[in-house]
N, C-alpha and C positions, 0 to 999 in steps of 0.2 A: 088689237096689239099695235103699238106704235112702231114705226121703223126708226132705228137708231141712226144717229149721225154717221157712225162708222159704216153702216150698211149703205147709206146713201152715197158715200164717198168711193165705193167700189164699183167697178164696171168690167165687163168682159169685152175683149177685143179679139177679132179673128183676123189672122194674117196668112198670106200665102208664103210658105217658108221654103218650098222647093217645087220642082216640076214632077210630073208623074201622075199616078192614079189617086194618090192621097196627099195633096199638096198643102192642106190647111191645118193650122193649129190654133188653139185659143190661149189667151193670156189674161191674167187678172191684174188690173191696175188700180191703184189707190190715188184718187185726185188729191192734190195737184201734181203728184210725182210723175215724171216721164217714164221711168223705168218700171217694168212689170214686177210685181211681187211674186208671181208664179207663172211659169210657162208649161203648157202640157207637153208631155213626152210623146204622147200618141198623136198621130196625124189622121186627118179625116178626108173623105172623098168630096165633101161639099162644105160650103160655108155654113149652111143651116145645121148640119150635123155637128160641126165644131162648136157653133154657138150654143146649141142645146146641151152638149156635154159640158161646156164652160159654165153655163147657168146652173146645171146640176151640181157642179163642184163649188160654186160660189158660196154656198152656205157654210162650207168648211172654213172660210176666211172671215166670217162675221162673228165677233165675240158674242157669246151667249150671255144674256142678262139673267140674273137670278130673281125670281119672283118671290113674293112673301110666302106663298104656299110651299116653295121648295127650300126655303132657308131653314136651317136647323133651329129648334126651339132653344131659347135662352135658358141657362141654368138657373134654377130657382133656389 
């Protein structure tokens, strides 16, 4: 399966957004835009946890391609 150009343009960024026990959140960015297209509402205790959650959610932002096997049959 090839990776689409849309998927290659997306990235997860982790930021410290506050102080306390769970200061980190993740954001999804589309290159070359500077503003995030989505920011997590949940905060995390570590950068690693935030990054893992962001990667898990990243698939929701990648447009799905239809393959020939999933396309409806043409009317005959």
